[in-house]
C-alpha positions, -999 to 999 in steps of 0.1 A, spaced: 268 -661 258 232 -650 253 215 -656 220 212 -625 199 176 -633 192 167 -629 229 183 -595 233 157 -567 236 163 -530 240 160 -517 276 135 -492 263 115 -490 231 135 -470 205 120 -435 200 141 -427 169 161 -446 143 194 -436 128 207 -448 95 234 -474 94 268 -457 99 298 -474 84 330 -460 101 351 -469 71 335 -443 47 345 -406 50 309 -395 45 298 -416 74 320 -396 98 296 -367 94 266 -390 101 284 -403 132 290 -368 144 253 -359 138 242 -390 158 265 -381 186 252 -346 188 216 -358 189 222 -382 219 211 -372 253 212 -387 288 192 -420 290 196 -428 252 210 -461 241 233 -466 211 231 -501 196 254 -516 170 253 -550 154 290 -557 161 314 -536 181 338 -531 151 310 -511 134 314 -483 159 349 -474 150 380 -484 131 406 -480 159 405 -494 194 414 -459 208 384 -444 189 360 -470 202 371 -465 238 369 -427 235 334 -430 222 324 -454 250 340 -431 276 320 -402 261 288 -422 263 295 -431 299 302 -395 309 270 -383 292 248 -411 307 243 -429 274 240 -466 273 258 -488 247 249 -523 235 266 -545 209 240 -571 199 263 -597 182 290 -595 209 265 -596 238 280 -566 255 263 -537 272 279 -509 292 248 -503 314 257 -516 348 221 -525 354 222 -549 324 230 -585 328 256 -580 300 273 -549 316 299 -543 342 337 -545 345 339 -577 324 320 -559 296 345 -531 296 374 -555 294 357 -574 265 351 -542 246 388 -534 248 398 -570 237 372 -573 209 380 -538 195 418 -546 197 413 -578 177 391 -561 152 418 -535 146 444 -562 143 423 -580 117 418 -548 97 455 -540 98 465 -575 87 440 -574 59 455 -541 47 490 -555 49 481 -585 29 463 -564 3 493 -541 -1 517 -571 -3 495 -587 -30 494 -555 -50 531 -552 -48 536 -588 -61 512 -581 -89 530 -549 -99 564 -567 -98 549 -592 -124 536 -564 -146 500 -567 -136 476 -541 -124 458 -547 -92 421 -547 -91 394 -560 -114 400 -566 -150 385 -540 -174 353 -551 -190 351 -542 -227 324 -546 -253 345 -571 -271 346 -595 -241 329 -628 -252 307 -629 -221 296 -593 -228 287 -602 -264 267 -632 -252 250 -612 -225 240 -586 -250 225 -612 -272 205 -627 -244 194 -592 -232 180 -585 -267 160 -617 -264 143 -602 -234 161 -620 -206 166 -603 -172 202 -598 -159 197 -623 -132 187 -650 -158 216 -640 -180 239 -645 -150 225 -680 -145 232 -689 -181 266 -674 -185 278 -683 -150 298 -666 -123 327 -658 -146 305 -633 -165 311 -597 -158 283 -583 -137 258 -560 -155 266 -531 -132 302 -531 -147 288 -530 -182 261 -503 -182 249 -510 -217 235 -544 -203 215 -528 -175 197 -503 -198 167 -517 -215 
């Protein structure tokens, strides 16, 4: 497998698109905008294949659409390109795309199943799933407030209190200065 550091785009990029995370609903609109802006000869690059879509079928449909429109695709981490002229392209690349996206979907589905099972067990024991609520009466919050009034920065407070301390973004009164 080629080193990701040695992969270079076939042509210098002429425009940059923001990172699109297929897991967020708002990103779907950004993906659609990117797809509409692509034209023959463009190349879509992703860090990993699973960043392109959540489901194997969706990834394969996107790649089929790219091929039909003359748009190249490259996954930098996976060392895959759909351009037949590329050393990374060809029939084997198409097979690897299918396999990698299927395993990525399997991994996501299993994670979802484990999360739901854990939440169910927690509920059966009378516990709420998710993070514990941070209140002003929490001892770490009191200590952090005291350190904040002494002029310490949140990063320094975290070093003193330790990893068990609630992060300052979960207790807004700590971030305000």
